[in-house]
N, CA and C atoms as an extended XYZ file, in Angstrom:
210
Properties=species:S:1:pos:R:3:atomname:S:1:resname:S:1:resid:I:1 pbc="F F F"
N        46.815      -32.682       59.039 N   UNK     1
C        47.202      -32.547       60.420 CA  UNK     1
C        47.408      -31.086       60.794 C   UNK     1
N        48.068      -30.316       59.931 N   UNK     2
C        48.307      -28.910       60.206 CA  UNK     2
C        47.001      -28.123       60.271 C   UNK     2
N        46.052      -28.454       59.421 N   UNK     3
C        44.779      -27.763       59.413 CA  UNK     3
C        44.038      -27.969       60.722 C   UNK     3
N        44.021      -29.184       61.217 N   UNK     4
C        43.350      -29.458       62.491 CA  UNK     4
C        44.008      -28.701       63.635 C   UNK     4
N        45.333      -28.623       63.610 N   UNK     5
C        46.048      -27.889       64.648 CA  UNK     5
C        45.718      -26.403       64.593 C   UNK     5
N        45.687      -25.840       63.389 N   UNK     6
C        45.371      -24.413       63.249 CA  UNK     6
C        43.950      -24.107       63.704 C   UNK     6
N        43.021      -24.970       63.381 N   UNK     7
C        41.638      -24.771       63.814 CA  UNK     7
C        41.549      -24.851       65.333 C   UNK     7
N        42.215      -25.811       65.929 N   UNK     8
C        42.201      -25.942       67.383 CA  UNK     8
C        42.845      -24.732       68.053 C   UNK     8
N        43.940      -24.241       67.502 N   UNK     9
C        44.617      -23.076       68.069 CA  UNK     9
C        43.750      -21.826       67.941 C   UNK     9
N        43.107      -21.654       66.796 N   UNK    10
C        42.237      -20.494       66.598 CA  UNK    10
C        41.041      -20.542       67.541 C   UNK    10
N        40.471      -21.713       67.725 N   UNK    11
C        39.335      -21.869       68.634 CA  UNK    11
C        39.736      -21.556       70.070 C   UNK    11
N        40.874      -22.062       70.495 N   UNK    12
C        41.352      -21.798       71.857 CA  UNK    12
C        41.619      -20.313       72.068 C   UNK    12
N        42.179      -19.659       71.064 N   UNK    13
C        42.453      -18.226       71.162 CA  UNK    13
C        41.161      -17.429       71.264 C   UNK    13
N        40.190      -17.771       70.443 N   UNK    14
C        38.919      -17.052       70.480 CA  UNK    14
C        38.197      -17.258       71.805 C   UNK    14
N        38.243      -18.454       72.331 N   UNK    15
C        37.618      -18.704       73.631 CA  UNK    15
C        38.311      -17.927       74.738 C   UNK    15
N        39.619      -17.856       74.673 N   UNK    16
C        40.371      -17.117       75.691 CA  UNK    16
C        40.069      -15.624       75.610 C   UNK    16
N        40.004      -15.086       74.414 N   UNK    17
C        39.711      -13.665       74.256 CA  UNK    17
C        38.246      -13.347       74.549 C   UNK    17
N        37.383      -14.313       74.394 N   UNK    18
C        35.962      -14.095       74.669 CA  UNK    18
C        35.695      -13.754       76.120 C   UNK    18
N        36.526      -14.239       77.015 N   UNK    19
C        36.367      -13.926       78.424 CA  UNK    19
C        36.704      -12.482       78.756 C   UNK    19
N        37.387      -11.792       77.875 N   UNK    20
C        37.786      -10.403       78.107 CA  UNK    20
C        36.769       -9.407       77.559 C   UNK    20
N        35.763       -9.870       76.893 N   UNK    21
C        34.839       -8.963       76.223 CA  UNK    21
C        33.737       -8.486       77.163 C   UNK    21
N        33.033       -7.462       76.726 N   UNK    22
C        31.881       -6.930       77.454 CA  UNK    22
C        30.620       -7.351       76.724 C   UNK    22
N        29.481       -6.957       77.250 N   UNK    23
C        28.224       -7.278       76.578 CA  UNK    23
C        28.173       -6.568       75.233 C   UNK    23
N        27.722       -7.263       74.187 N   UNK    24
C        27.685       -6.639       72.863 CA  UNK    24
C        26.593       -5.577       72.775 C   UNK    24
N        26.842       -4.585       71.943 N   UNK    25
C        25.843       -3.553       71.699 CA  UNK    25
C        24.820       -4.075       70.694 C   UNK    25
N        23.733       -3.350       70.547 N   UNK    26
C        22.720       -3.738       69.564 CA  UNK    26
C        23.298       -3.713       68.149 C   UNK    26
N        24.200       -2.780       67.874 N   UNK    27
C        24.810       -2.711       66.545 CA  UNK    27
C        25.659       -3.955       66.273 C   UNK    27
N        26.388       -4.428       67.278 N   UNK    28
C        27.201       -5.623       67.103 CA  UNK    28
C        26.334       -6.866       66.917 C   UNK    28
N        25.270       -6.956       67.663 N   UNK    29
C        24.350       -8.086       67.510 CA  UNK    29
C        23.715       -8.047       66.132 C   UNK    29
N        23.280       -6.863       65.717 N   UNK    30
C        22.672       -6.710       64.390 CA  UNK    30
C        23.623       -7.080       63.276 C   UNK    30
N        24.890       -6.723       63.434 N   UNK    31
C        25.895       -7.063       62.430 CA  UNK    31
C        26.051       -8.570       62.305 C   UNK    31
N        26.147       -9.250       63.435 N   UNK    32
C        26.309      -10.709       63.416 CA  UNK    32
C        25.109      -11.417       62.824 C   UNK    32
N        23.924      -11.025       63.269 N   UNK    33
C        22.701      -11.662       62.762 CA  UNK    33
C        22.526      -11.362       61.280 C   UNK    33
N        22.765      -10.113       60.902 N   UNK    34
C        22.634       -9.745       59.485 CA  UNK    34
C        23.607      -10.495       58.597 C   UNK    34
N        24.833      -10.678       59.074 N   UNK    35
C        25.833      -11.401       58.284 CA  UNK    35
C        25.440      -12.864       58.098 C   UNK    35
N        24.919      -13.475       59.146 N   UNK    36
C        24.497      -14.879       59.043 CA  UNK    36
C        23.320      -15.013       58.091 C   UNK    36
N        22.313      -14.174       58.267 N   UNK    37
C        21.123      -14.249       57.399 CA  UNK    37
C        21.501      -13.940       55.955 C   UNK    37
N        22.331      -12.921       55.749 N   UNK    38
C        22.769      -12.582       54.397 CA  UNK    38
C        23.593      -13.686       53.766 C   UNK    38
N        24.447      -14.323       54.555 N   UNK    39
C        25.252      -15.429       54.029 CA  UNK    39
C        24.406      -16.618       53.632 C   UNK    39
N        23.402      -16.920       54.438 N   UNK    40
C        22.502      -18.032       54.110 CA  UNK    40
C        21.703      -17.716       52.845 C   UNK    40
N        21.203      -16.492       52.765 N   UNK    41
C        20.442      -16.101       51.569 CA  UNK    41
C        21.327      -16.115       50.334 C   UNK    41
N        22.541      -15.605       50.452 N   UNK    42
C        23.462      -15.614       49.319 CA  UNK    42
C        23.832      -17.015       48.896 C   UNK    42
N        23.975      -17.906       49.848 N   UNK    43
C        24.287      -19.297       49.539 CA  UNK    43
C        23.147      -19.966       48.787 C   UNK    43
N        21.918      -19.611       49.154 N   UNK    44
C        20.761      -20.200       48.482 CA  UNK    44
C        20.635      -19.696       47.043 C   UNK    44
N        21.085      -18.468       46.799 N   UNK    45
C        20.945      -17.858       45.476 CA  UNK    45
C        22.063      -18.281       44.531 C   UNK    45
N        23.297      -18.311       45.029 N   UNK    46
C        24.419      -18.577       44.137 CA  UNK    46
C        25.537      -19.314       44.827 C   UNK    46
N        26.737      -19.070       44.349 N   UNK    47
C        27.914      -19.770       44.854 CA  UNK    47
C        28.633      -19.003       45.947 C   UNK    47
N        29.934      -19.152       45.955 N   UNK    48
C        30.762      -18.565       47.004 CA  UNK    48
C        30.705      -17.047       46.988 C   UNK    48
N        30.774      -16.446       45.831 N   UNK    49
C        30.747      -14.984       45.739 CA  UNK    49
C        29.420      -14.429       46.259 C   UNK    49
N        28.325      -15.092       45.955 N   UNK    50
C        27.020      -14.649       46.445 CA  UNK    50
C        26.925      -14.793       47.955 C   UNK    50
N        27.521      -15.831       48.502 N   UNK    51
C        27.517      -16.029       49.954 CA  UNK    51
C        28.292      -14.927       50.650 C   UNK    51
N        29.484      -14.620       50.152 N   UNK    52
C        30.309      -13.568       50.741 CA  UNK    52
C        29.638      -12.209       50.589 C   UNK    52
N        29.103      -11.939       49.410 N   UNK    53
C        28.402      -10.672       49.186 CA  UNK    53
C        27.176      -10.537       50.064 C   UNK    53
N        26.413      -11.606       50.182 N   UNK    54
C        25.224      -11.577       51.032 CA  UNK    54
C        25.570      -11.347       52.487 C   UNK    54
N        26.648      -11.981       52.958 N   UNK    55
C        27.078      -11.783       54.341 CA  UNK    55
C        27.528      -10.347       54.571 C   UNK    55
N        28.254       -9.783       53.626 N   UNK    56
C        28.727       -8.402       53.763 CA  UNK    56
C        27.563       -7.416       53.771 C   UNK    56
N        26.654       -7.576       52.842 N   UNK    57
C        25.502       -6.670       52.766 CA  UNK    57
C        24.596       -6.859       53.976 C   UNK    57
N        24.372       -8.092       54.373 N   UNK    58
C        23.548       -8.359       55.554 CA  UNK    58
C        24.160       -7.781       56.819 C   UNK    58
N        25.484       -7.858       56.937 N   UNK    59
C        26.170       -7.281       58.083 CA  UNK    59
C        26.019       -5.774       58.143 C   UNK    59
N        26.129       -5.123       56.989 N   UNK    60
C        25.961       -3.669       56.943 CA  UNK    60
C        24.540       -3.255       57.317 C   UNK    60
N        23.570       -3.949       56.776 N   UNK    61
C        22.176       -3.629       57.088 CA  UNK    61
C        21.882       -3.896       58.565 C   UNK    61
N        22.341       -5.024       59.074 N   UNK    62
C        22.127       -5.348       60.481 CA  UNK    62
C        22.785       -4.342       61.409 C   UNK    62
N        23.961       -3.860       61.033 N   UNK    63
C        24.652       -2.859       61.835 CA  UNK    63
C        23.838       -1.570       61.893 C   UNK    63
N        23.352       -1.124       60.769 N   UNK    64
C        22.561        0.114       60.734 CA  UNK    64
C        21.266       -0.019       61.524 C   UNK    64
N        20.604       -1.152       61.396 N   UNK    65
C        19.363       -1.363       62.151 CA  UNK    65
C        19.646       -1.450       63.653 C   UNK    65
N        20.762       -2.048       64.021 N   UNK    66
C        21.137       -2.144       65.413 CA  UNK    66
C        21.452       -0.791       66.019 C   UNK    66
N        22.083        0.090       65.235 N   UNK    67
C        22.407        1.429       65.713 CA  UNK    67
C        21.148        2.219       66.053 C   UNK    67
N        20.093        1.974       65.331 N   UNK    68
C        18.838        2.705       65.572 CA  UNK    68
C        18.179        2.300       66.872 C   UNK    68
N        18.507        1.097       67.379 N   UNK    69
C        17.910        0.620       68.634 CA  UNK    69
C        18.705        1.067       69.852 C   UNK    69
N        19.930        1.567       69.656 N   UNK    70
C        20.759        2.005       70.807 CA  UNK    70
C        20.214        3.273       71.419 C   UNK    70
């Protein structure tokens, strides 16, 4: 029960804060896309550590590639 409440509260908070944001930069988009792709690739290769590592590395690469498009 507590877990469901925390997830609902976190979701509501993120939605509320999302209305205050501006359009994302190319670096921010690249970071998000890179983290997702890296996490999926890491998950396919190994376990939890590979998923986290892949997301981190993918986020860094995506951020750098996004900066070049700004």
